[in-house]
ZAPADREN-693463 format. One line per field, with one value per residue (C-alpha): residue number from 1; x, y, z. Coordinates in steps of 0.5 Angstrom, whole numbers. Each point is the difference from the previous one (the first is absolute). Example, Ala and Ser with C-alpha at 12.3 -4.5 7.8 and 13.67 -1.06 7.14 Angstrom:
<pts>
k <- [1;2]
u <- [25;2]
v <- [-9;7]
w <- [16;-2]
</pts>
This chain:
<pts>
k <- [1;2;3;4;5;6;7;8;9;10;11;12;13;14;15;16;17;18;19;20;21;22;23;24;25;26;27;28;29;30;31;32;33;34;35;36;37;38;39;40;41;42;43;44;45;46;47;48;49;50;51;52;53;54;55;56;57;58;59;60;61;62;63;64;65;66;67;68;69;70;71;72;73;74;75;76;77;78;79;80;81;82;83;84;85;86;87;88;89;90;91;92;93;94;95;96;97;98;99;100;101;102;103;104;105;106;107;108;109;110;111;112;113;114;115;116;117;118;119;120;121;122;123;124;125;126;127;128;129;130;131;132;133;134;135;136;137;138;139;140;141;142;143;144;145;146;147;148;149;150;151;152;153;154;155;156;157;158;159;160;161;162;163;164;165;166;167;168;169;170;171;172;173;174;175;176;177;178;179;180;181;182;183;184;185;186;187;188;189;190;191;192;193;194;195;196;197;198;199;200;201;202;203;204;205;206;207;208;209;210;211;212;213;214;215;216;217;218;219;220;221;222;223;224;225;226;227;228;229;230;231;232;233;234;235;236;237;238;239;240;241;242;243;244;245;246;247;248;249;250;251;252;253;254;255;256;257;258;259;260;261;262;263;264;265;266;267;268;269;270;271;272;273;274;275;276;277;278;279;280;281;282;283;284;285;286;287;288;289;290;291;292;293;294;295;296;297;298;299;300;301;302;303;304;305;306;307;308;309;310;311;312;313;314;315;316;317;318;319;320;321;322;323;324;325;326;327;328;329;330;331;332;333;334;335;336;337;338;339;340;341;342;343;344;345;346;347;348;349;350;351;352;353;354;355;356;357;358;359;360;361;362;363;364;365;366;367;368;369;370;371;372;373;374;375;376;377;378;379;380;381;382;383;384;385;386;387;388;389;390;391;392;393;394;395;396;397;398;399;400;401;402;403;404;405;406;407;408;409;410;411;412;413;414;415;416;417;418;419;420;421;422;423;424;425;426;427;428;429;430;431;432;433;434;435;436;437;438;439;440;441;442;443;444;445;446;447;448;449;450;451;452;453;454;455;456;457;458;459;460;461;462;463;464;465;466;467;468;469;470;471;472;473;474;475;476;477;478;479;480;481;482;483;484;485;486;487;488;489;490;491;492;493;494;495;496;497;498;499;500;501;502;503;504;505;506;507;508;509;510;511;512;513;514;515;516;517;518;519;520;521;522;523;524;525;526;527;528;529;530;531;532;533;534;535;536;537;538;539;540;541;542;543;544;545;546;547;548;549;550;551;552;553;554;555;556;557;558;559;560;561]
u <- [50;-8;-1;-6;-4;-5;-5;-2;-6;-6;-6;-7;-6;-5;4;2;2;5;3;1;4;4;2;2;4;4;0;3;5;3;0;4;4;2;-6;-4;-3;-4;-5;-5;-4;-6;-7;4;-4;-7;3;0;-5;-5;-5;-7;2;2;-8;-2;0;2;6;3;-2;4;7;0;-1;5;6;-1;0;7;3;-1;3;6;0;6;5;3;2;-4;-4;-4;-3;-7;-5;-6;-8;-1;-6;0;-5;-8;-3;0;7;4;-3;3;0;-6;-3;-2;1;6;4;4;7;5;5;7;1;6;-1;5;0;-6;-4;-2;5;-2;-4;1;-6;2;-1;0;-5;1;-6;2;2;-2;0;-7;2;-4;-6;2;5;1;6;5;1;-7;-2;6;3;8;5;3;8;2;7;3;7;1;-2;-6;-4;-6;-6;-2;-5;1;-4;3;7;-1;-2;5;-6;0;8;1;-5;3;7;-3;-1;7;0;7;-2;-6;-4;-4;-5;-3;-6;2;-3;5;1;6;6;-5;6;5;-5;-1;7;1;-6;3;6;-2;-4;7;3;-5;0;7;-2;1;-6;-3;-5;-3;-4;-6;1;-4;-7;-7;-5;2;6;7;5;7;3;7;0;6;5;3;5;-1;2;-5;5;-2;3;-4;-5;-4;-2;-6;-6;2;-1;5;4;4;5;3;6;-2;7;2;-1;-7;1;-3;4;-1;-1;-1;-4;-1;-5;-4;1;-7;-1;1;-4;-7;2;1;-7;-4;3;-2;-6;-3;4;-4;-7;-1;5;-4;-7;1;0;4;2;-1;-3;3;-3;7;-1;7;0;4;-4;-3;8;1;-4;2;6;-1;-6;6;6;-7;-2;3;-1;-4;-5;-1;-4;0;-6;1;-7;1;-4;0;3;6;7;3;7;-6;0;6;3;-5;2;7;-1;-4;5;6;-3;-3;-7;-7;-1;-7;-3;-7;-3;-5;-2;-6;-3;1;-3;-7;0;0;-5;-5;1;-1;-7;1;5;-4;6;3;8;4;4;3;-6;3;7;-3;-4;7;2;-6;1;7;-2;-6;5;5;-6;-2;6;2;-7;1;7;0;6;-1;1;5;-2;5;-3;6;0;-1;-5;-4;1;-3;-5;4;-3;-7;-4;-1;5;7;-2;-3;4;1;7;3;8;2;-6;6;5;0;1;7;2;-3;6;5;-3;1;6;3;-2;3;7;-1;4;-7;-1;-4;-4;5;5;4;1;-3;-5;-8;-3;0;4;-5;-6;4;2;-7;-4;-6;-6;-7;-1;-7;-2;6;6;-2;5;-1;2;-5;-4;5;6;7;1;5;-4;-6;4;3;-7;-2;5;-1;-8;-2;6;3;-7;2;-6;0;2;6;2;0;4;6;-1;-5;-5;-7;-4;3;0;-7;-2;4;-3;-7;2;2;-7;-4;3;-1;-7;5;6;-6;-1;7;4;4;7;7;2;7;-1;-1;-7;-3;-7;-2;-2;4;-5;-6;-3;-8;-3;-4;3;0;6;5;7]
v <- [-53;2;7;3;7;4;2;7;2;6;-5;3;-2;-4;1;-9;1;6;-3;-6;3;3;-6;-4;7;0;-9;0;6;-3;-7;3;2;-7;0;-6;2;7;2;5;5;-3;0;3;-4;3;7;2;1;-3;1;-3;-1;-7;-1;-1;-6;3;3;-7;-3;5;-1;-7;0;5;-3;-6;4;3;-7;-2;6;-1;-8;1;3;-6;-1;7;0;6;1;5;3;-2;-1;-7;-5;-8;-3;1;3;-4;-3;3;3;4;-2;5;-5;6;-3;5;-2;6;0;5;-4;-1;-4;-4;1;-5;-4;3;-2;2;-5;2;5;3;4;5;-2;7;5;7;4;7;6;0;-8;-3;-7;-4;3;-4;-6;-6;-2;-5;-2;-1;-4;-6;3;-2;5;-1;-1;0;-3;5;-3;-3;5;-1;7;1;5;5;5;8;-1;-8;4;4;-6;-7;-5;0;1;-6;-5;3;-2;-7;-2;1;7;3;7;4;3;5;4;6;7;3;7;6;4;5;-5;-6;-2;0;-4;-5;-1;-1;-5;-4;0;-3;-6;-1;-1;-4;-5;0;1;5;4;3;6;2;6;3;7;5;5;-4;6;2;-4;-1;-5;1;-5;-1;-7;-3;-7;-2;-5;-5;6;4;5;3;-2;3;5;3;8;2;3;-3;-6;-5;-6;-3;-5;-4;-5;-6;-4;-6;4;1;8;4;5;7;7;4;7;5;0;8;5;2;5;-3;-6;5;4;-7;-3;6;0;-6;0;6;-3;-7;3;4;-5;-6;3;4;7;4;6;3;7;3;7;3;5;3;-4;-6;-6;2;1;-7;-3;3;-3;-6;0;3;-6;-4;1;5;8;-1;-5;5;7;5;5;6;2;7;3;7;-3;-3;3;3;-5;-5;1;2;-7;-4;3;-1;-7;-1;3;-4;-7;1;-1;3;6;4;4;2;4;-2;7;1;-7;1;7;-4;-5;5;4;-6;-2;6;0;-7;2;5;6;-6;2;-3;-7;-6;0;4;-3;-6;3;2;-7;-3;5;-2;-8;2;3;-6;-5;4;-1;-7;-2;4;-2;-7;1;-1;5;-1;2;4;-2;-3;-4;5;3;-6;-2;6;2;6;-1;2;-6;1;6;-2;-7;-1;-4;-7;-2;3;0;2;-2;-4;5;4;7;0;-6;5;5;-5;-2;7;1;-7;0;8;-4;-5;3;1;2;6;2;5;-5;2;-4;2;0;-1;2;8;1;6;-6;-4;5;4;-1;-5;3;-2;7;1;6;6;-3;-7;-4;-8;1;5;-8;-5;-1;1;-5;-4;-1;-2;-4;-4;-1;-3;-5;-2;1;-3;-4;-3;-1;4;3;7;-2;-3;6;5;-4;0;8;3;5;-3;5;-1;-7;0;5;-4;-6;2;3;-6;-3;4;0;-7;3;3;-5;-5;5;1;-3;-6;2;-2;-5;2;-1;-6;3;4;2;-5;-7;-1;5;-2;5;0;7;0;-1;2;-3;6;-3]
w <- [-15;-1;-3;2;-2;5;-5;3;-4;-1;0;0;3;-5;-6;0;-7;1;7;-5;-5;6;3;-6;-3;7;0;-7;1;6;-3;-6;5;4;4;2;6;-1;7;-2;6;4;-4;-7;-4;2;3;7;4;-4;4;0;-7;3;2;-8;-3;-7;4;3;-7;-3;4;0;-8;-1;5;-4;-7;3;2;-7;-3;4;-2;-5;6;2;8;1;7;0;8;-2;6;-2;3;0;1;0;-3;1;6;7;-3;6;7;6;7;1;-6;-4;-8;-2;-6;-2;2;-1;-3;-4;-6;-3;-8;-3;-6;-3;6;8;3;7;5;6;4;5;7;4;-2;2;2;2;-2;-7;-1;0;-2;4;-3;-6;1;4;3;-3;7;3;-6;1;-7;1;-1;-7;-1;-8;-2;-5;-3;6;4;6;0;5;-2;4;-1;3;8;0;1;6;4;1;-1;-7;-1;5;-4;-7;4;2;-6;-3;-2;-1;-3;2;-5;2;-5;3;-2;6;0;2;5;2;3;-2;-5;6;5;-6;0;8;1;-6;3;6;-4;-4;7;3;-5;-2;-8;-4;-3;-6;0;-6;0;-4;-1;-3;2;1;3;5;2;-3;0;0;-3;3;-1;3;2;7;2;6;5;-2;-4;-6;-7;-5;-1;-6;0;3;-3;-8;-3;0;-1;6;-2;5;-1;5;1;4;7;-2;1;-5;-3;-5;0;7;-2;5;5;-2;6;4;-5;-6;2;2;-7;-4;2;-1;-7;-2;4;-4;-7;1;2;-6;-5;3;0;-7;2;-5;5;6;2;7;4;0;6;1;7;1;0;-8;-1;2;-3;-7;1;2;-6;-6;2;1;-8;-3;0;-7;3;7;0;5;2;5;2;4;4;3;6;-4;1;-5;1;0;-8;-1;3;-4;-6;1;2;-6;-4;2;-1;-7;2;-2;4;0;5;1;4;6;3;-6;2;8;-1;-4;6;5;-3;-1;7;3;1;3;5;3;1;5;1;-5;2;-3;-5;-4;0;-2;-6;-2;0;-3;-6;-1;1;-5;-5;0;-1;-6;-3;2;-3;-6;-2;3;5;7;6;5;7;3;8;5;5;6;-4;-1;7;4;-6;-2;-7;-4;-3;-6;0;0;1;-6;-6;-2;4;7;-1;7;3;5;1;5;0;3;-5;-6;2;1;-7;-3;2;-2;-7;0;2;-6;-7;-4;-8;0;-6;-3;0;7;6;7;4;-2;6;1;6;3;-1;6;5;0;5;-3;-1;-3;-2;1;4;1;3;2;2;1;8;1;0;2;4;-3;-4;3;6;-4;-4;6;4;-7;0;6;1;-8;-1;6;4;6;4;3;7;-3;-5;6;4;-6;1;-4;2;2;-3;-6;0;1;-5;-6;3;-1;-7;-2;3;-3;-8;0;-5;-5;0;-2;-7;-1;-7;1;1;1;6;2;8;4;1;-4;-2;-3;-1;7;3;1;6;0;-1;6;6;7;2;2;4]
</pts>
């Protein structure tokens, strides 16, 4: 029997020494528990994705040096084989040429460390270039330059290595099988989106069945800018059945016993429900963005509405109440129930709460601009002034206190431009940028169903019920509601999912039963507000297509279909 372990670590891009410490600690812990095969995630040494750091020779050299040092550090672990992902470069420039004859020596690699040295290196064959992926910008394919499959003998078990996308295609696994593999070992950094875990397991089950080989899947965990990695590493038998699974959204060491039948067996954690997946992704995204970038805390403009309430609850789960500062900025249009509910929620969560009235500043702006406006009627200009005053106050607090402003705009608003540049869009991190309004409500209701410890020691809902049930409003003019300017959110979000996430055209969406006028209006709003989204903060991606690195549309465009 061979004992193995999947080292599900939270790596940080560029922190080579820190990542190496995590890898060494996981490897030693697994070794003490009897494991002789330890499998770490894709590019775990460098962090994923390192992006244009890969273009810097100093970074590539540092990765090579750190890999060698890690191998040397584990030399005393006799019989241990650590599989670790890292960027790799063979020799000098010109040693390896791709089929296009362009010199390209960087590879997305997996090396096996044993006995104090690198005993084998495999180079990724399938390079994804869709959604958030841009690997062909940086790497050559191991297959295209003639590099072979790698199979390593570990205590009599022949283990074939694959890297992430390789396992979504048949050829790399068949190459490993042809080279004598008896077990497939796949290292991964697969960005999260809702239901991605189920999709991964289904595709890996197909791979296990087509090769007739059991499979290990080691996955990264943690937040990196806008992407989140959800962990949930797993193992399959040759029939594609789950035989072990690590917890999602937390570092873990999943121990596996591989018997004479070559089936890897271990504990099986449950896959969280959809709302729990989304919530945990938002929490880890906030925690790691602030933690890895050194921000001491977060500031949130709390309005008494559903979006800011959701962001506040996420922030407290991510950081703790002592690191969260809520600021209510009422105007003459703010309903009494808004500040009452805002105070109530801040009290339930135990965060610092302040109120700054903006009406004196608003009147000063109106007075100063009156000669320039020349008696023109009030319109969205005055509404935007209020939002921009609030944005200025929040950013001033951020500058003075060092905490980062978490913006509260959702995906539905970002799509349609129902947000104000330098106003409610002002901030450093957009927590719910990829959360549609209908999902905002689902998450708020889900959170209130969870047993949450409140600041007074009681257990109960943290979001006041009225925040969830009242009609949403920006409260920038009398009796305003969102539906004065937008279609009902269930209709809007359904159109957005089809148009933005699934690339359906207007005619196709209308054919699905939606009103043509509404569809054309929504499509136009998406197009004309691209300039706003380009200026929005980076935010957490939780769907298979968000307004971030996987949405690249021109600002200037006359295409209208």
